[in-house]
C-alpha positions in Angstrom: -14.6 -18.7 -17.2 -11.0 -19.2 -15.8 -10.7 -20.4 -12.2 -9.9 -17.8 -9.7 -8.8 -20.3 -7.2 -5.8 -21.5 -9.9 -2.4 -19.7 -9.1 -0.1 -18.9 -11.9 3.8 -19.5 -11.5 6.0 -16.6 -11.4 9.9 -16.4 -11.0 11.6 -14.2 -8.5 13.6 -11.7 -11.0 15.1 -9.6 -8.5 14.8 -9.3 -4.7 15.7 -6.2 -2.8 16.1 -5.6 1.1 14.4 -2.5 2.4 14.6 -3.1 6.1 15.7 -5.5 8.7 12.8 -7.6 7.9 10.9 -6.4 4.9 11.9 -7.4 1.3 10.4 -6.2 -2.3 10.3 -9.2 -4.5 10.2 -8.6 -8.2 8.2 -11.2 -10.2 7.4 -12.3 -13.6 4.8 -14.8 -14.6 6.4 -17.7 -16.8 3.3 -17.9 -19.2 3.6 -15.2 -21.7 -0.3 -15.0 -22.2 -0.5 -14.4 -18.4 2.0 -11.8 -18.5 0.4 -10.1 -21.5 -3.1 -10.2 -19.9 -2.1 -9.2 -16.4 -2.5 -5.4 -15.2 -3.7 -3.8 -12.0 -4.8 -0.8 -10.4 -3.1 1.2 -7.7 -4.6 -0.6 -4.4 -5.0 -3.9 -5.7 -3.4 -7.0 -4.2 -2.4 -10.5 -5.1 -2.9 -13.9 -3.4 0.8 -15.1 -3.1 1.9 -18.7 -2.0 4.4 -21.3 -1.4 2.9 -24.8 -2.4 3.1 -26.9 0.6 3.2 -23.7 2.7 0.2 -21.7 2.1 -0.5 -18.1 0.5 -1.5 -14.5 1.6 -2.7 -11.3 0.3 0.1 -8.7 -0.4 -0.8 -5.1 -2.2 0.9 -5.1 -5.5 3.5 -2.3 -5.1 5.1 -1.7 -8.3 4.5 0.8 -11.1 1.1 0.1 -12.7 2.3 1.4 -16.0 5.1 -1.6 -16.2 4.2 -4.6 -18.0 7.0 -6.9 -17.7 7.0 -7.2 -13.9 5.4 -6.7 -11.0 6.3 -6.1 -7.1 5.4 -7.0 -3.8 6.9 -5.6 -0.6 6.9 -8.1 2.2 7.4 -8.4 5.7 8.9 -11.7 7.5 6.2 -11.8 10.1 4.4 -15.8 9.7 5.1 -19.2 8.3 4.3 -18.1 4.7 6.1 -14.6 4.7 9.3 -16.1 6.5 9.2 -19.1 3.8 9.4 -16.2 1.0 12.1 -14.5 2.5 14.4 -17.3 2.2 13.5 -18.0 -1.2 16.3 -16.3 -3.8 16.2 -15.0 -7.3 14.8 -17.7 -9.6 12.8 -19.6 -7.5 9.3 -19.7 -8.0 6.4 -18.2 -6.3 2.4 -18.9 -7.1 0.4 -16.0 -7.5 -3.2 -15.1 -8.5 -5.3 -11.9 -9.1 -5.7 -8.7 -9.1 -8.3 -8.7 -6.7 -9.9 -5.7 -4.8 -11.1 -2.1 -5.0 -8.2 0.4 -6.1 -7.4 4.0 -4.8 -9.8 6.3 -6.2 -7.4 7.6 -9.0 -10.0 8.5 -11.6 -12.0 10.4 -8.7 -8.7 12.3 -8.2 -7.8 13.4 -11.2 -7.7 17.3 -11.3 -7.7 17.3 -7.4 -4.9 17.7 -5.0 -3.7 14.4 -3.5 -2.7 13.9 0.4 -1.2 10.6 1.1 -1.0 9.7 4.5 1.5 6.4 5.5 2.7 4.7 8.7 5.5 1.9 8.5 4.7 -0.8 5.8 1.6 1.1 5.1 3.4 3.2 2.4 3.8 -0.1 0.0 0.4 0.1 -1.4 0.7 3.9 -1.6 3.8 3.1 -4.1 2.0 2.6 -7.0 -0.1 6.1 -6.5 3.0 7.8 -6.3 4.7 6.1 -9.7 1.1 6.8 -11.4 1.2 10.4 -10.4 4.8 10.6 -11.9 3.9 9.1 -14.9 0.9 11.5 -15.4 1.7 14.1 -13.4 -0.5 17.0 -15.3 -3.9 15.0 -14.5 -3.4 16.2 -10.7 -2.9 19.2 -8.7 -0.6 19.2 -5.7 0.7 16.1 -3.9 2.0 15.6 -0.3 2.9 12.6 1.3 3.6 12.2 5.3 5.3 9.0 6.0 6.0 7.8 9.5 8.0 4.9 10.5 9.5 3.5 13.7 12.7 4.4 13.1 14.7 5.7 10.2 16.1 2.2 9.5 12.7 0.9 9.3 11.5 3.1 6.4 10.7 1.8 3.1 11.9 2.7 -0.4 14.7 5.1 1.0 16.8 5.1 -1.9 13.7 6.1 -3.6 12.6 9.4 -2.0 15.2 11.6 -3.8 13.4 11.0 -7.1 10.4 11.5 -5.4 11.1 14.6 -4.3 12.0 15.8 -8.0 8.3 15.2 -9.0 6.5 18.6 -10.1 4.8 20.2 -7.4 5.3 17.0 -4.8 6.2 17.4 -1.1 7.5 14.7 1.4 7.4 15.0 4.8 9.1 12.3 7.1 8.7 11.4 11.1 10.2 8.7 13.1 8.9 7.3 16.6 12.5 7.3 17.9 16.2 7.9 16.4 18.7 4.9 17.9 22.0 6.0 19.0 24.4 6.7 16.2 21.9 7.2 13.5 21.5 10.4 12.0 18.1 12.1 11.0 17.1 15.8 9.9 13.3 15.2 9.9 10.7 14.9 12.7 10.6 13.0 15.9 7.1 11.8 17.1 4.1 9.8 15.4 3.0 10.7 12.1 0.1 13.0 13.2 2.9 15.4 14.3 3.5 16.4 10.4 -0.4 17.8 10.3 1.3 20.6 11.9 3.4 21.7 9.0 1.7 20.2 6.2 0.4 22.4 3.3 -3.1 20.6 2.6 -6.2 21.7 3.1 -9.7 19.9 2.8 -10.8 22.0 -0.5 -10.5 20.2 -3.7 -8.0 17.2 -1.9 -8.5 13.4 -1.8 -7.0 11.8 0.9 -5.4 8.2 1.1 -4.3 6.7 4.3 -2.9 3.0 5.3 -1.0 2.0 8.2 -1.6 0.4 11.5 -5.3 0.3 12.5 -4.3 2.6 15.6 -2.4 5.0 13.8 -5.4 5.2 10.8 -7.7 5.9 13.6 -5.9 9.1 14.9 -5.0 10.1 11.3 -8.6 10.3 10.5 -9.5 11.9 13.6 -7.0 14.6 13.1 -8.3 15.1 9.5 -11.8 15.5 10.5 -10.8 17.8 13.3 -9.3 20.0 10.5 -12.2 20.3 8.4 -11.7 17.0 5.7 -14.9 15.2 4.9 -15.6 11.4 5.8 -16.2 10.8 2.3 -12.8 12.2 0.9 -10.7 10.2 2.9 -10.1 6.9 1.8 -8.1 3.8 3.8 -6.7 0.5 2.9 -7.7 -2.3 5.1 -5.9 -5.6 4.7 -6.9 -8.1 7.3 -8.1 -11.5 7.7 -8.3 -12.1 4.0 -8.0 -15.6 3.0 -9.6 -16.6 -0.3 -9.3 -12.8 -2.1 -12.7 -13.2 -3.5 -15.6 -13.0 -0.9 -16.3 -16.6 -0.6 -14.8 -17.7 2.4 -16.2 -15.1 5.0 -13.0 -14.8 6.7 -12.5 -11.0 6.3 -16.5 -10.1 6.3 -17.1 -7.0 8.8 -20.8 -6.3 9.5 -22.1 -6.2 5.8 -18.7 -5.7 3.8 -16.2 -8.2 2.8 -12.7 -6.5 2.8 -11.2 -8.6 -0.1 -14.2 -7.8 -2.5 -15.5 -4.8 -1.4 -11.9 -3.2 -0.3 -9.5 -3.6 0.5 -10.1 0.3 -0.2 -12.9 2.0 1.7 -13.9 5.6 2.7 -13.9 6.6 6.0 -17.7 7.1 5.7 -18.3 3.6 4.5 -16.4 1.9 7.6 -17.3 4.2 10.7 -20.7 2.3 11.0 -19.5 -1.1 10.8 -19.9 -3.1 13.9 -16.5 -4.4 14.3 -14.8 -1.1 14.3 -11.9 -0.9 11.9 -11.0 2.9 12.7 
């Protein structure tokens, strides 16, 4: 059995600036055998590190059907992420994974899908959008509600026109505020204001939610009030993870380990936990 703590070197093939503090890194494993064997499901994460600095968990944000490379969208917020942001194409990162429980793609087949994301929370859901586009006939209507702080803080803006071309796919956008001089033609307000115009209904629908915990709290509250069942709402929780495989205990909440039992949970699973997640 391979040692789960041993990372593999991956070269940075491309860096794309998403916002003032967020970049998407396209990576490729150097070892051809590792590259061929690597596959992930939407919602899983890798542990990504820089020797001498540390490692941290990051959602895999690329197309799950793409075999040549994988991507991570990373915001610069601490020592590890600030160091990664200083790297250039051709530099090496050390990666182990994938880990974790993915989004319920198999359970969602034949059903409608509602995606609700806030800020960086769109990153773990990007692979779901890719997967749906690649396997469009396997799903019903798809609706994405996405909110960010300002228009300039929105992820994947260059891809949204392509998303809108996906069959039976609706994208609704909102921002908390619009800076002076910035053009914006969509809603203003927290992401739950989009509930007023969304098409999605509880019947035959799977809901996937990711964003700041306070945002997820109000999203879940609003969805339950609209008749969505607690077991049809899935949340991605990524906090306090350290080892990635449920050994260190840093991410334990009650009987659950976020890295091993999640990061994707149903609201029904997390609601009774002692340390309230949402």
